[in-house]
MARRO-710263 format. One line per field, with one value per residue (C-alpha): residue in three letters; chain; x, y, z. Coordinates in nm, 2 decimals. Last residue first. Layout:
rest = [ALA  ...]
kette = [A  ...]
east = [X  ...]
north = [Y  ...]
up = [Z  ...]
REM end
This chain:
rest = [UNK  UNK  UNK  UNK  UNK  UNK  UNK  UNK  UNK  UNK  UNK  UNK  UNK  UNK  UNK  UNK  UNK  UNK  UNK  UNK  UNK  UNK  UNK  UNK  UNK  UNK  UNK  UNK  UNK  UNK  UNK  UNK  UNK  UNK  UNK  UNK  UNK  UNK  UNK  UNK  UNK  UNK  UNK  UNK  UNK  UNK  UNK  UNK  UNK  UNK  UNK  UNK  UNK  UNK  UNK  UNK  UNK  UNK  UNK  UNK  UNK  UNK  UNK  UNK  UNK  UNK  UNK  UNK  UNK  UNK  UNK  UNK  UNK  UNK  UNK  UNK  UNK  UNK  UNK  UNK  UNK  UNK  UNK  UNK  UNK  UNK  UNK  UNK  UNK  UNK  UNK  UNK  UNK  UNK  UNK  UNK  UNK  UNK  UNK  UNK  UNK  UNK  UNK  UNK  UNK  UNK  UNK  UNK  UNK  UNK  UNK  UNK  UNK  UNK  UNK  UNK  UNK  UNK  UNK  UNK  UNK  UNK  UNK  UNK  UNK  UNK  UNK  UNK  UNK  UNK  UNK  UNK  UNK  UNK  UNK  UNK  UNK  UNK  UNK  UNK  UNK  UNK  UNK  UNK  UNK  UNK  UNK  UNK  UNK  UNK  UNK  UNK  UNK  UNK  UNK  UNK  UNK  UNK  UNK  UNK  UNK  UNK  UNK  UNK  UNK  UNK  UNK  UNK  UNK  UNK  UNK  UNK  UNK  UNK  UNK  UNK  UNK  UNK  UNK  UNK  UNK  UNK  UNK  UNK  UNK  UNK  UNK  UNK  UNK  UNK  UNK  UNK  UNK  UNK  UNK  UNK  UNK  UNK  UNK  UNK  UNK  UNK  UNK  UNK  UNK  UNK  UNK  UNK  UNK  UNK  UNK  UNK  UNK  UNK  UNK  UNK  UNK  UNK  UNK  UNK  UNK  UNK  UNK  UNK  UNK  UNK  UNK  UNK  UNK  UNK  UNK  UNK  UNK  UNK  UNK  UNK  UNK  UNK  UNK  UNK  UNK  UNK  UNK  UNK  UNK  UNK  UNK  UNK  UNK  UNK  UNK  UNK  UNK  UNK  UNK  UNK  UNK  UNK  UNK  UNK  UNK  UNK  UNK  UNK  UNK  UNK  UNK  UNK  UNK  UNK  UNK  UNK  UNK  UNK  UNK  UNK  UNK  UNK  UNK  UNK  UNK  UNK  UNK  UNK  UNK  UNK  UNK  UNK  UNK  UNK  UNK  UNK  UNK  UNK  UNK  UNK  UNK  UNK  UNK  UNK  UNK  UNK  UNK  UNK  UNK  UNK  UNK  UNK  UNK  UNK  UNK  UNK  UNK  UNK  UNK  UNK  UNK  UNK  UNK  UNK  UNK  UNK  UNK  UNK  UNK  UNK  UNK  UNK  UNK  UNK  UNK  UNK  UNK  UNK  UNK  UNK  UNK  UNK  UNK  UNK  UNK  UNK  UNK  UNK  UNK  UNK  UNK  UNK  UNK  UNK  UNK  UNK  UNK  UNK  UNK  UNK  UNK  UNK  UNK  UNK  UNK  UNK  UNK  UNK  UNK  UNK  UNK  UNK  UNK  UNK  UNK  UNK  UNK  UNK  UNK  UNK  UNK  UNK  UNK  UNK  UNK  UNK  UNK  UNK  UNK  UNK  UNK  UNK  UNK  UNK  UNK  UNK  UNK  UNK  UNK  UNK  UNK  UNK  UNK  UNK  UNK  UNK  UNK  UNK  UNK  UNK  UNK  UNK  UNK  UNK  UNK  UNK  UNK  UNK  UNK  UNK  UNK  UNK  UNK  UNK  UNK  UNK  UNK  UNK  UNK  UNK  UNK  UNK  UNK  UNK  UNK  UNK  UNK  UNK  UNK  UNK  UNK  UNK  UNK  UNK  UNK  UNK  UNK  UNK  UNK  UNK  UNK  UNK  UNK  UNK  UNK  UNK  UNK  UNK  UNK  UNK  UNK  UNK  UNK  UNK  UNK  UNK  UNK  UNK  UNK  UNK  UNK  UNK  UNK  UNK  UNK  UNK  UNK  UNK  UNK  UNK  UNK  UNK  UNK  UNK  UNK  UNK  UNK  UNK  UNK  UNK  UNK  UNK  UNK  UNK  UNK  UNK  UNK  UNK  UNK  UNK  UNK  UNK  UNK  UNK  UNK  UNK  UNK  UNK  UNK  UNK  UNK  UNK  UNK  UNK  UNK  UNK  UNK  UNK  UNK  UNK  UNK  UNK  UNK  UNK  UNK  UNK  UNK  UNK  UNK  UNK  UNK  UNK  UNK  UNK  UNK  UNK  UNK  UNK  UNK  UNK  UNK  UNK  UNK  UNK  UNK  UNK  UNK  UNK  UNK  UNK  UNK  UNK  UNK  UNK  UNK  UNK  UNK  UNK  UNK  UNK  UNK  UNK  UNK  UNK  UNK  UNK  UNK  UNK  UNK  UNK  UNK  UNK  UNK  UNK]
kette = [A  A  A  A  A  A  A  A  A  A  A  A  A  A  A  A  A  A  A  A  A  A  A  A  A  A  A  A  A  A  A  A  A  A  A  A  A  A  A  A  A  A  A  A  A  A  A  A  A  A  A  A  A  A  A  A  A  A  A  A  A  A  A  A  A  A  A  A  A  A  A  A  A  A  A  A  A  A  A  A  A  A  A  A  A  A  A  A  A  A  A  A  A  A  A  A  A  A  A  A  A  A  A  A  A  A  A  A  A  A  A  A  A  A  A  A  A  A  A  A  A  A  A  A  A  A  A  A  A  A  A  A  A  A  A  A  A  A  A  A  A  A  A  A  A  A  A  A  A  A  A  A  A  A  A  A  A  A  A  A  A  A  A  A  A  A  A  A  A  A  A  A  A  A  A  A  A  A  A  A  A  A  A  A  A  A  A  A  A  A  A  A  A  A  A  A  A  A  A  A  A  A  A  A  A  A  A  A  A  A  A  A  A  A  A  A  A  A  A  A  A  A  A  A  A  A  A  A  A  A  A  A  A  A  A  A  A  A  A  A  A  A  A  A  A  A  A  A  A  A  A  A  A  A  A  A  A  A  A  A  A  A  A  A  A  A  A  A  A  A  A  A  A  A  A  A  A  A  A  A  A  A  A  A  A  A  A  A  A  A  A  A  A  A  A  A  A  A  A  A  A  A  A  A  A  A  A  A  A  A  A  A  A  A  A  A  A  A  A  A  A  A  A  A  A  A  A  A  A  A  A  A  A  A  A  A  A  A  A  A  A  A  A  A  A  A  A  A  A  A  A  A  A  A  A  A  A  A  A  A  A  A  A  A  A  A  A  A  A  A  A  A  A  A  A  A  A  A  A  A  A  A  A  A  A  A  A  A  A  A  A  A  A  A  A  A  A  A  A  A  A  A  A  A  A  A  A  A  A  A  A  A  A  A  A  A  A  A  A  A  A  A  A  A  A  A  A  A  A  A  A  A  A  A  A  A  A  A  A  A  A  A  A  A  A  A  A  A  A  A  A  A  A  A  A  A  A  A  A  A  A  A  A  A  A  A  A  A  A  A  A  A  A  A  A  A  A  A  A  A  A  A  A  A  A  A  A  A  A  A  A  A  A  A  A  A  A  A  A  A  A  A  A  A  A  A  A  A  A  A  A  A  A  A  A  A  A  A  A  A  A  A  A  A  A  A  A  A  A  A  A  A  A  A  A  A  A  A  A  A  A  A  A  A  A  A  A  A  A  A  A  A  A  A  A  A  A  A  A  A  A  A  A  A  A  A  A  A  A  A]
east = [3.26  3.62  3.64  4.04  4.11  4.37  4.10  4.06  4.45  4.50  4.19  4.34  4.09  3.87  3.65  3.29  3.08  2.75  2.53  2.65  2.99  3.02  3.27  3.48  3.71  4.01  4.18  3.86  3.83  4.02  3.73  3.45  3.46  3.39  3.05  2.84  2.88  2.80  3.06  3.25  3.47  3.70  3.63  3.93  3.84  3.98  3.83  3.47  3.55  3.66  3.37  3.12  3.36  3.35  2.98  2.91  3.13  2.95  2.60  2.40  2.11  2.34  2.51  2.43  2.46  2.46  2.68  2.87  3.05  3.30  3.49  3.21  3.29  2.97  2.96  3.11  2.89  2.55  2.61  2.68  2.28  2.21  2.37  2.15  1.83  1.92  2.02  1.67  1.49  1.35  1.02  0.89  1.10  1.15  0.81  0.86  0.99  1.16  1.41  1.74  1.59  1.35  1.29  1.51  1.78  1.86  1.88  2.12  2.46  2.36  2.71  2.79  3.06  2.87  2.55  2.84  2.95  2.56  2.56  2.87  2.68  2.36  2.55  2.56  2.43  2.46  2.15  1.96  2.23  2.06  2.02  2.21  2.17  1.76  1.76  1.85  1.63  1.32  1.13  1.00  1.23  1.41  1.55  1.81  1.71  2.01  2.10  2.34  2.48  2.69  2.90  3.10  2.77  2.70  3.00  3.27  3.21  3.35  3.13  3.11  3.03  2.67  2.35  2.05  2.12  2.00  1.96  2.29  2.42  2.71  2.40  2.21  2.55  2.58  2.20  2.27  2.53  2.36  2.37  2.04  2.22  2.54  2.87  3.04  3.17  3.41  3.61  3.81  4.13  4.18  4.09  4.11  3.88  3.90  3.72  3.65  3.37  3.27  2.97  2.76  2.44  2.24  1.90  1.61  1.70  1.34  1.59  1.83  2.14  2.48  2.81  3.07  3.38  3.56  3.41  3.59  3.55  3.77  3.76  3.61  3.24  3.18  2.86  2.77  2.58  2.37  1.99  1.95  1.61  1.50  1.66  1.51  1.71  1.39  1.23  1.17  1.00  0.81  0.74  0.61  0.37  0.23  0.14  -0.02  -0.21  -0.30  -0.48  -0.66  -0.77  -0.90  -1.15  -1.24  -1.31  -1.53  -1.73  -1.75  -1.94  -2.17  -2.20  -2.32  -2.64  -2.62  -2.32  -2.52  -2.83  -2.78  -2.74  -3.02  -3.23  -3.18  -3.24  -3.56  -3.69  -3.62  -3.79  -4.13  -4.07  -4.11  -4.37  -4.58  -4.51  -4.66  -4.96  -4.98  -4.97  -5.18  -5.47  -5.64  -5.53  -5.22  -5.12  -5.29  -5.08  -4.73  -4.62  -4.80  -4.65  -4.31  -4.36  -4.48  -4.21  -3.96  -4.08  -3.86  -3.51  -3.54  -3.69  -3.48  -3.13  -3.28  -3.37  -3.05  -2.85  -2.99  -2.93  -2.55  -2.46  -2.62  -2.43  -2.16  -2.19  -2.21  -1.90  -1.69  -1.82  -1.74  -1.43  -1.30  -1.46  -1.28  -0.93  -1.05  -1.12  -0.75  -0.62  -0.88  -0.76  -0.42  -0.41  -0.62  -0.37  -0.06  0.03  0.36  0.46  0.16  0.24  0.59  0.47  0.16  0.41  0.29  -0.03  -0.11  0.04  -0.17  -0.49  -0.38  -0.31  -0.67  -0.81  -0.55  -0.67  -1.02  -0.97  -0.78  -1.06  -1.35  -1.13  -1.19  -1.51  -1.65  -1.42  -1.57  -1.97  -1.92  -1.79  -2.03  -2.36  -2.51  -2.33  -2.27  -2.62  -2.78  -2.62  -2.68  -3.06  -3.10  -2.89  -3.13  -3.44  -3.34  -3.22  -3.58  -3.78  -3.67  -3.62  -3.97  -4.15  -4.02  -4.21  -4.18  -3.91  -3.74  -3.75  -3.59  -3.29  -3.21  -3.23  -2.91  -2.71  -2.76  -2.67  -2.34  -2.29  -2.38  -2.13  -1.87  -1.93  -2.02  -1.69  -1.51  -1.65  -1.57  -1.24  -1.14  -1.30  -1.11  -0.77  -0.81  -0.97  -0.69  -0.46  -0.61  -0.60  -0.25  -0.03  -0.22  -0.36  0.03  0.12  -0.08  -0.04  0.16  0.28  0.33  0.66  0.96  0.80  0.79  1.13  1.22  0.99  1.15  1.48  1.62  1.41  1.21  0.88  0.96  0.98  0.67  0.47  0.53  0.54  0.14  0.08  0.19  -0.01  -0.30  -0.32  -0.28  -0.60  -0.81  -0.76  -0.84  -1.15  -1.30  -1.23  -1.39  -1.68  -1.73  -1.69  -2.00  -2.20  -2.08  -2.11  -2.49  -2.58  -2.54  -2.79  -3.01  -3.05  -3.20  -3.44  -3.54  -3.60  -3.80  -4.05  -4.10  -4.22  -4.41  -4.59  -4.67  -4.80  -5.05  -5.19  -5.42  -5.36  -5.29  -5.08  -4.89  -4.88  -4.70  -4.48  -4.34  -4.30  -4.05  -3.87  -3.80  -3.61  -3.50  -3.33  -3.22  -3.04  -2.87  -2.71  -2.61  -2.44  -2.26  -2.12  -2.05  -1.80  -1.66  -1.55  -1.40  -1.21  -1.07  -0.97  -0.82  -0.58  -0.52  -0.41  -0.18  -0.01  0.06  0.28  0.60  0.48  0.17  -0.13  0.04  0.17  -0.18  -0.38  -0.21  -0.10  -0.46  -0.67  -0.48  -0.55  -0.92  -0.93  -0.76  -1.04  -1.34  -1.47  -1.31  -1.12  -1.14]
north = [1.09  1.15  1.41  1.49  1.38  1.14  0.87  1.16  1.16  0.80  0.72  0.97  1.31  1.46  1.77  1.91  2.20  2.23  2.35  2.05  1.92  1.63  1.41  1.17  0.95  0.73  0.42  0.24  -0.10  0.05  0.29  -0.01  0.02  0.40  0.32  0.58  0.49  0.56  0.28  0.29  -0.06  -0.18  -0.52  -0.77  -0.99  -0.99  -0.63  -0.76  -1.08  -0.84  -0.62  -0.91  -1.03  -0.61  -0.60  -0.94  -0.82  -0.50  -0.59  -0.61  -0.36  -0.09  -0.33  -0.17  0.15  0.27  0.01  0.06  -0.22  -0.14  -0.43  -0.69  -0.98  -1.16  -1.41  -1.20  -0.91  -1.14  -1.25  -0.89  -0.86  -1.22  -1.04  -0.75  -0.95  -1.15  -0.82  -0.66  -0.98  -1.25  -1.40  -1.06  -0.99  -1.35  -1.39  -1.77  -1.97  -2.30  -2.40  -2.35  -2.58  -2.61  -2.27  -2.36  -2.61  -2.31  -2.04  -2.29  -2.14  -1.77  -1.63  -1.45  -1.73  -2.00  -1.86  -1.90  -2.26  -2.34  -2.16  -2.36  -2.71  -2.64  -2.65  -2.27  -2.19  -1.82  -1.73  -1.52  -1.31  -1.02  -1.19  -1.52  -1.57  -1.44  -1.65  -2.00  -1.85  -1.89  -1.67  -1.26  -1.07  -0.94  -0.60  -0.48  -0.19  -0.02  0.01  -0.24  -0.12  -0.34  -0.22  -0.40  -0.48  -0.12  -0.06  0.14  0.50  0.84  1.10  1.45  1.77  1.97  1.93  1.71  1.39  1.17  0.83  0.76  0.53  0.75  1.04  0.80  0.79  1.10  1.15  0.85  1.12  1.40  1.64  1.43  1.29  1.44  1.35  1.04  0.87  0.58  0.55  0.30  0.28  -0.06  0.01  0.39  0.60  0.95  1.26  1.59  1.78  2.10  2.18  1.86  1.91  2.23  2.28  2.39  2.21  2.01  1.69  1.85  1.92  1.79  1.96  1.76  1.91  1.57  1.24  0.93  0.55  0.29  0.09  0.38  0.48  0.87  1.03  1.40  1.57  1.84  1.75  2.15  2.12  1.76  1.50  1.35  0.98  0.94  0.65  0.90  1.10  0.78  0.67  0.99  1.00  0.65  0.72  1.04  0.82  0.58  0.79  0.95  0.66  0.53  0.86  0.77  0.38  0.51  0.77  0.51  0.29  0.53  0.64  0.30  0.31  0.69  0.61  0.32  0.56  0.49  0.12  0.07  0.30  0.07  -0.25  -0.09  0.03  -0.29  -0.50  -0.23  -0.29  -0.63  -0.61  -0.39  -0.62  -0.90  -0.75  -0.70  -0.32  -0.09  -0.26  0.08  -0.03  -0.13  0.22  0.41  0.21  0.33  0.61  0.49  0.17  0.28  0.55  0.30  0.12  0.42  0.59  0.33  0.40  0.81  0.76  0.53  0.73  1.05  0.90  0.71  1.01  1.19  0.89  0.87  1.24  1.14  0.83  1.04  1.29  1.00  0.80  1.13  1.16  0.77  0.77  1.07  0.92  0.62  0.82  0.97  0.66  0.47  0.81  0.73  0.39  0.46  0.75  0.54  0.21  0.40  0.20  0.26  -0.04  -0.18  0.07  -0.05  -0.40  -0.38  -0.16  -0.38  -0.43  -0.09  0.03  -0.20  -0.04  0.30  0.16  0.02  0.38  0.57  0.34  0.40  0.77  0.78  0.54  0.75  1.08  0.99  0.89  1.22  1.37  1.16  1.19  1.59  1.62  1.38  1.42  1.77  1.78  1.41  1.29  1.61  1.54  1.21  1.21  1.47  1.26  0.95  1.12  1.29  0.99  0.77  1.03  1.01  0.60  0.54  0.82  0.64  0.34  -0.05  -0.03  0.21  -0.03  -0.32  -0.12  0.03  -0.29  -0.41  -0.04  0.01  -0.31  -0.30  0.02  -0.03  -0.40  -0.19  0.07  -0.25  -0.39  -0.07  -0.04  -0.40  -0.39  -0.09  -0.18  -0.48  -0.31  -0.03  -0.21  -0.47  -0.13  0.04  -0.26  -0.39  -0.15  0.18  0.01  -0.05  0.29  0.45  0.81  0.99  1.37  1.35  1.28  1.15  0.79  0.80  0.81  0.50  0.30  0.50  0.35  0.41  0.09  -0.06  0.14  0.13  -0.24  -0.27  -0.06  -0.26  -0.57  -0.49  -0.35  -0.68  -0.90  -0.67  -0.71  -1.07  -1.05  -0.86  -1.10  -1.40  -1.19  -1.10  -1.43  -1.62  -1.37  -1.40  -1.75  -1.79  -1.61  -1.75  -2.12  -2.04  -1.90  -2.22  -2.44  -2.10  -2.10  -2.46  -2.37  -2.03  -2.25  -2.51  -2.27  -2.06  -2.43  -2.43  -2.10  -2.14  -2.48  -2.38  -2.04  -1.90  -1.54  -1.42  -1.73  -1.69  -1.27  -1.35  -1.60  -1.44  -1.12  -1.33  -1.51  -1.15  -1.00  -1.37  -1.32  -0.99  -1.09  -1.37  -1.11  -0.88  -1.20  -1.26  -0.96  -0.95  -1.26  -1.13  -0.80  -1.05  -1.25  -0.92  -0.86  -1.19  -1.11  -0.78  -0.91  -1.18  -0.93  -0.64  -0.83  -0.67  -0.32  -0.15  -0.24  -0.24  0.07  0.22  0.19  0.40  0.72  0.64  0.67  0.98  1.17  1.05  1.20  1.56  1.53  1.60  1.47  1.72  1.63  1.88]
up = [3.02  3.10  3.36  3.40  3.04  3.04  2.89  2.60  2.49  2.54  2.28  2.02  2.03  1.80  1.91  1.81  1.77  1.53  1.83  2.06  2.21  1.98  2.11  1.85  2.00  1.83  1.87  1.95  2.18  2.47  2.50  2.56  2.94  2.97  2.90  2.71  2.34  2.00  1.79  1.51  1.47  1.23  1.12  1.06  1.36  1.70  1.80  1.76  1.98  2.29  2.19  2.26  2.62  2.70  2.67  2.86  3.12  3.14  3.18  2.83  2.73  2.59  2.38  2.04  2.16  1.77  1.65  1.30  1.17  0.90  0.68  0.73  0.95  0.81  1.11  1.38  1.27  1.25  1.62  1.73  1.63  1.81  2.11  2.10  2.04  2.40  2.58  2.43  2.54  2.32  2.30  2.17  1.92  1.81  1.68  1.64  1.36  1.45  1.26  1.44  1.72  1.96  2.15  2.43  2.19  1.98  2.28  2.52  2.42  2.39  2.53  2.23  2.15  2.23  1.95  1.69  1.80  1.77  1.43  1.29  1.45  1.29  0.97  0.77  0.43  0.29  0.10  0.39  0.41  0.58  0.86  0.90  1.27  1.25  0.95  1.18  1.43  1.19  1.05  1.10  1.12  1.39  1.39  1.66  1.89  1.97  1.57  1.45  1.12  0.91  0.62  0.34  0.17  0.11  -0.05  0.10  0.25  0.17  0.31  0.13  0.25  0.29  0.47  0.51  0.34  0.64  0.51  0.35  0.62  0.70  0.76  1.01  1.20  1.21  1.33  1.58  1.75  1.70  2.03  2.17  2.48  2.52  2.41  2.24  1.96  1.95  1.66  1.48  1.32  1.23  0.86  0.86  0.95  0.86  1.00  0.89  1.04  0.90  1.16  1.30  1.44  1.27  1.37  1.16  0.81  0.86  0.79  1.06  0.95  0.90  0.76  0.63  0.56  0.47  0.64  0.58  0.54  0.36  0.02  -0.16  -0.33  -0.30  -0.14  -0.15  0.12  -0.07  0.07  0.10  -0.16  -0.17  -0.35  -0.69  -0.73  -0.96  -0.75  -0.51  -0.68  -0.86  -0.47  -0.40  -0.74  -0.67  -0.32  -0.42  -0.70  -0.48  -0.23  -0.55  -0.73  -0.36  -0.33  -0.70  -0.62  -0.29  -0.55  -0.82  -0.56  -0.45  -0.82  -0.95  -1.06  -1.17  -1.34  -1.55  -1.63  -1.98  -1.98  -1.71  -1.89  -2.25  -2.09  -1.89  -2.18  -2.37  -2.09  -2.11  -2.48  -2.48  -2.25  -2.47  -2.77  -2.55  -2.49  -2.88  -3.02  -3.22  -3.05  -2.92  -2.56  -2.65  -2.84  -2.56  -2.30  -2.47  -2.28  -1.91  -1.97  -2.03  -1.68  -1.42  -1.35  -1.45  -1.13  -0.93  -1.11  -1.07  -0.70  -0.63  -0.71  -0.59  -0.25  -0.27  -0.32  -0.02  0.19  0.09  0.18  0.55  0.52  0.46  0.71  0.97  0.86  0.89  1.24  1.36  1.17  1.38  1.67  1.62  1.56  1.90  2.09  1.99  2.14  2.50  2.50  2.44  2.71  2.98  2.94  2.99  3.29  3.22  3.22  3.06  2.78  2.74  2.71  2.46  2.26  1.90  2.03  2.08  1.72  1.56  1.70  1.64  1.27  1.25  1.35  1.13  0.80  0.87  0.90  0.56  0.37  0.52  0.43  0.08  0.09  0.22  -0.08  -0.33  -0.18  -0.19  -0.52  -0.69  -0.51  -0.70  -1.01  -1.11  -0.98  -1.15  -1.49  -1.51  -1.40  -1.72  -1.91  -1.85  -1.88  -2.21  -2.33  -2.25  -2.36  -2.73  -2.71  -2.55  -2.83  -3.06  -2.99  -3.07  -3.39  -3.17  -2.88  -3.05  -3.21  -2.89  -2.76  -2.90  -2.89  -2.55  -2.42  -2.62  -2.46  -2.09  -2.13  -2.21  -1.92  -1.68  -1.82  -1.75  -1.39  -1.28  -1.48  -1.28  -0.93  -0.94  -0.99  -0.77  -0.48  -0.49  -0.49  -0.21  -0.01  0.06  -0.09  0.02  0.37  0.44  0.32  0.58  0.56  0.29  0.31  0.67  0.62  0.81  0.82  0.44  0.38  0.57  0.34  0.02  0.06  -0.24  -0.36  -0.11  -0.16  -0.58  -0.58  -0.35  -0.58  -0.94  -0.72  -0.60  -0.98  -1.15  -0.86  -0.88  -1.25  -1.26  -0.96  -1.19  -1.51  -1.29  -1.14  -1.48  -1.68  -1.36  -1.36  -1.78  -1.74  -1.51  -1.78  -2.08  -1.95  -1.87  -2.20  -2.40  -2.19  -2.14  -2.50  -2.54  -2.27  -2.38  -2.73  -2.58  -2.39  -2.69  -2.90  -2.59  -2.62  -3.02  -2.97  -2.66  -2.86  -2.59  -2.80  -2.41  -2.34  -2.67  -2.67  -2.31  -2.37  -2.70  -2.52  -2.28  -2.59  -2.74  -2.40  -2.36  -2.72  -2.65  -2.31  -2.47  -2.74  -2.50  -2.28  -2.63  -2.67  -2.29  -2.36  -2.65  -2.43  -2.17  -2.43  -2.55  -2.18  -2.11  -2.45  -2.34  -2.03  -2.18  -2.42  -2.16  -1.95  -2.00  -2.06  -2.21  -2.01  -1.71  -1.71  -1.84  -1.51  -1.28  -1.47  -1.64  -1.33  -1.23  -1.58  -1.55  -1.18  -1.34  -1.59  -1.36  -1.04  -0.86  -0.50  -0.23]
REM end
């Protein structure tokens, strides 16, 4: 359970401090200083308005018209100057919050995409809903951090400004205030703090889980419809909502208790200052205006002293968000440092060719050995076809070559990442134009529409651009293209880039044999060396070597002719 203690401050500081110490520190500090100056001005205006309120009351009680109208004119004059202070304060605060959010979001995104941290998150339950943490938790963190900081600064200035006013009127009120505020703050933090922060932490998680379950339904709508899985999906989404609902019920019950205390604590102060100084007013020692001035100063100081009590509900949600953001930051920092998990001992060496030396590959949880002591050299032009029963580790071996899986030991020698192109069974279709689909991942490359049309014709998609309105049409291509069309677009990327090695993980599985053979024939006609996972014997002729994974870590390496000559091939 999250605790309201020094550790919360440490987590906050680790997230907040880089912005104020690194490249944007001087503009940020300048805006912060301006905010503090604006708060000082607001506090000064509050003192003046409080004094004038007392002056209004005293002049009316004395039936002194000149005194009353003079104070009214003074008040209007002060208002003309004060209004811009209040308006500019909120603009500067929001501007600083927006700049901070921009910097922190870019910083998190940089770490999120570095060292494939976004991929590692898929295989760990340690961090849930990273999308929410980047899109929402960072925004809440920056806005609430500034809000609470400025509230505390304002409370301190207000305390200093009004203490002198109240001390000159009633020392009893000052002493009472300090004792009352300290006791109320202690009760709030000790009694309500731990419970509310913990419930808010879990509420953020439940809300994110519920939203993600709905997103999954939308993204997989067709598959769910084919399976007629509406009932199961509805039940699962409902379970996420039930968890959200149950936790929120606990949260509002806890907030009810806090609200009972807060309102009882604050509303009783409507009576207390008057009760304490009533004797002085009734005896004639204080004017009515001075009594009203004292009540105003009492309220201002109480507000300053009880800032934690008044903002505790919001602060508890903020504290829960800090813990989620800190956990995410720690995970990304671990990935940025290039640290490996225990058992990740596969070594990667840069070279012009692709080779595997004494590789033993395990599943990420080290529960199963997929390949044991594999050695294989894939020289340019000497591609390999990887075969074997489902689940024997074919795709896992490709993940190891790509550097996505590191569990095990041995050495993988490979070219630079730009010299290898990996094609999964379900191609990735980014959001953008048809032109960007074909150029991916080399978006800075410039090709004419004619060149792109020739490319589409080579992969048997001659009417694709015409059908969707040209190469610059932006659509959700993963939905408008069939899987077979998507696979042909992915092959077009290989033909365009001509990498040193193309790694195909059943990348033509959705195509008929004629289309598959045509595409492989074109791939074999360029300088790219093919490494393919496949089951169809029709593509065997495009690979000089065959690696068969037998299961339980065993493997065998054949020439294509030897493998073809087996009595029961594939």
